[in-house]
C-alpha positions, 0 to 999 in steps of 0.5 A, a space after each residue: 276032530 280025529 282019532 289018532 289011535 287006529 291009523 298012522 296015516 290018517 285018523 278017523 273023524 269023531 261024531 257027535 261032539 259038543 264042542 265049544 270055542 271061547 274067545 276071550 269072554 265070548 262063547 261059540 258052539 261049534 256044528 257038525 258039518 251035515 256032509 262031512 262027518 266029524 268035521 265042526 264049524 261055526 255057523 254064525 258070524 264071528 268070532 272076531 279074532 284080534 291079536 291079542 284074543 284068548 282062545 279056549 277050546 274043549 269038549 268031552 269024549 270017552 268021560 274026559 274032558 279035552 281042551 286047549 288054549 291059546 292066544 292070537 299073535 300080532 301080525 308081522 311088523 314092516 315085512 320088507 323085500 330087498 328087491 321085487 325080482 330076481 334073475 334065474 337061468 335054467 340050471 337054477 342059477 342067477 349068474 354072477 352078479 345076482 344077488 339075493 332077495 333079502 326078506 327082513 321083518 321086526 322080531 325084537 321078542 324073538 318070536 317064531 316065523 316061518 316063510 312060505 313063497 308061491 308061484 300064483 301063475 296061472 300056467 307057470 312057466 318051468 325053468 328047467 323044462 326037462 324036470 316034471 312035476 317040480 313044487 310051485 312053493 318053497 318055505 322054511 321051517 320056524 325059527 326066531 330070526 328076522 332075515 331070509 334070503 331067496 336064491 335063484 336055485 330055490 326057484 322052479 318056475 318063472 313068474 309072480 311069486 306070493 311070499 307070506 311070513 307067518 308069526 307062529 306061537 311056540 307049540 306051532 313051532 315045537 311040533 314042526 321041529 319034532 316032525 321034521 327032526 324026529 322022523 324015526 324018534 319015538 319020543 312023544 311029539 309035543 302037544 298042548 291038548 289036555 287029555 289029548 294029543 296035537 296042537 290048538 294054536 293060531 298064527 298071523 301073516 303078512 305078504 309080499 310079492 316077487 318076480 322070477 325072471 329070465 336072466 
């Protein structure tokens, strides 16, 4: 656990907490890592975090009970790619006739989803060798849609990409939207922590793959 009152860049880990995690009716005491003061984990087997599970966390700090709760969401349903390869030229364009990869999934409840696509080649070949230290991943912010496009100019390397769609809870989306749109706004960030700040949340994901090939 971190104390965010001492530093804007990174909080100081808080040691000596007695943290309880509750999943539905089952309770789990978290242990502090012996080699990482202020970091906690569950040493036993479980808990089994199934979709719909209600999770609570709590501990006492400075004579206050810090607590929060969230629910494990369902895995994204019917994730599909319109095709499994896309042509990319050195300029980052596919040329005439190159259509984007359409990524679709079910979202009848207008839930929040976001995407991360990462090149998983051991030594990926850059599309433009003149550009150094290009990111191997592209991603989106959480939104309530059910369609995303992968276009050639987003990609920086040839090869296989692992595409992960995450279904996230509203508290995750609220904090993500705050951090991306309020970098100079001094209003309080979203929190779902009682007597604290930050979020306690959960997500579920599904995975697909596509190739970026030379045009």
